[in-house]
C-alpha positions in Angstrom: -0.7 -14.8 35.1 0.7 -17.3 37.7 -0.5 -20.1 35.6 1.1 -18.8 32.6 4.2 -18.1 34.5 4.5 -21.6 36.1 4.0 -23.2 32.5 7.2 -21.5 31.6 5.1 -19.1 29.1 5.7 -15.6 30.3 7.3 -13.1 28.1 6.5 -15.0 24.8 5.4 -12.5 22.1 3.8 -14.9 19.8 0.6 -13.5 17.8 -0.2 -17.1 16.2 -0.8 -15.5 12.8 -3.0 -12.9 13.7 -2.4 -9.4 12.0 -2.5 -6.2 13.7 -5.7 -5.4 12.5 -7.5 -8.4 14.2 -5.5 -7.4 17.1 -6.9 -3.6 17.1 -10.6 -4.8 16.3 -10.5 -7.4 19.5 -9.2 -4.7 21.7 -12.0 -2.2 20.2 -14.1 -4.9 21.3 -12.7 -5.4 24.5 -13.1 -1.6 25.0 -16.6 -1.4 24.0 -17.9 -4.5 25.8 -15.6 -4.5 29.0 -15.3 -0.4 29.7 -14.9 0.0 33.2 -14.0 -3.5 34.1 -10.6 -4.6 35.5 -7.9 -5.9 33.1 -8.8 -9.4 34.3 -12.4 -8.9 32.9 -10.9 -7.3 29.8 -9.0 -10.5 29.1 -11.9 -12.4 30.0 -13.9 -10.6 26.9 -10.9 -11.4 24.7 -11.0 -15.0 25.8 -14.6 -15.5 24.6 -14.0 -14.3 21.3 -11.0 -16.4 20.7 -13.0 -19.5 22.3 -15.4 -19.1 19.6 -13.0 -18.4 16.7 -11.5 -22.1 17.7 -15.1 -23.5 18.1 -16.7 -25.3 14.8 -20.0 -23.6 15.6 -18.9 -20.0 15.4 -16.9 -18.4 12.6 -13.2 -18.9 12.4 -12.1 -15.3 12.3 -11.8 -12.6 15.1 -14.0 -10.3 12.7 -16.6 -13.1 11.9 -17.2 -13.7 15.3 -17.3 -9.9 16.6 -19.6 -9.1 13.6 -22.0 -12.1 13.8 -25.4 -10.5 13.7 -26.8 -10.5 17.3 -23.7 -12.1 19.1 -22.2 -9.1 20.9 -24.9 -6.4 21.7 -22.0 -3.6 21.8 -21.2 -3.5 18.2 -24.7 -2.3 17.6 -24.9 0.6 20.2 -23.1 3.8 21.2 -20.2 1.7 22.8 -18.7 0.5 19.5 -17.5 4.1 18.9 -15.2 3.8 21.7 -11.4 3.7 20.6 -9.2 1.0 22.2 -6.7 2.5 24.7 -3.6 1.0 25.7 -5.1 -1.4 28.4 -7.4 -2.9 26.0 -4.5 -3.6 23.3 -2.4 -5.3 25.8 -5.3 -7.4 26.9 -6.0 -8.3 23.1 -2.4 -9.0 23.0 -2.0 -11.0 26.0 -5.0 -13.1 25.0 -3.8 -13.8 21.7 -0.2 -14.6 23.0 -1.7 -16.8 26.1 -4.0 -18.7 23.4 -1.1 -19.3 21.2 0.7 -21.0 24.0 -1.9 -23.1 25.7 -4.5 -25.7 24.2 -7.0 -25.0 26.8 -7.7 -21.4 26.8 -9.8 -21.6 30.2 -6.1 -20.6 31.9 -6.5 -16.9 31.1 
């Protein structure tokens, strides 16, 4: 958060072309994969997905990365039935906003 603030990116609301369903799916993944983690840990899980979306070796959509066979175990176990909560939705939105604002996503 300090890095984002010092870069002058705080308070932006850019979703970089991702739809509401993309954000909800990312939040669902965060809720399933990072359940019980700190907010920072939840954002880190979202960052992994968005880093893969931007890498040529992976699918170029959030859904493609999440549903890639064998990529994320929570998609195939009981954790996937967990619904996104307010924290996972905020983590997903904040990740997408940060990714849209900075070229090096390691700041997140």
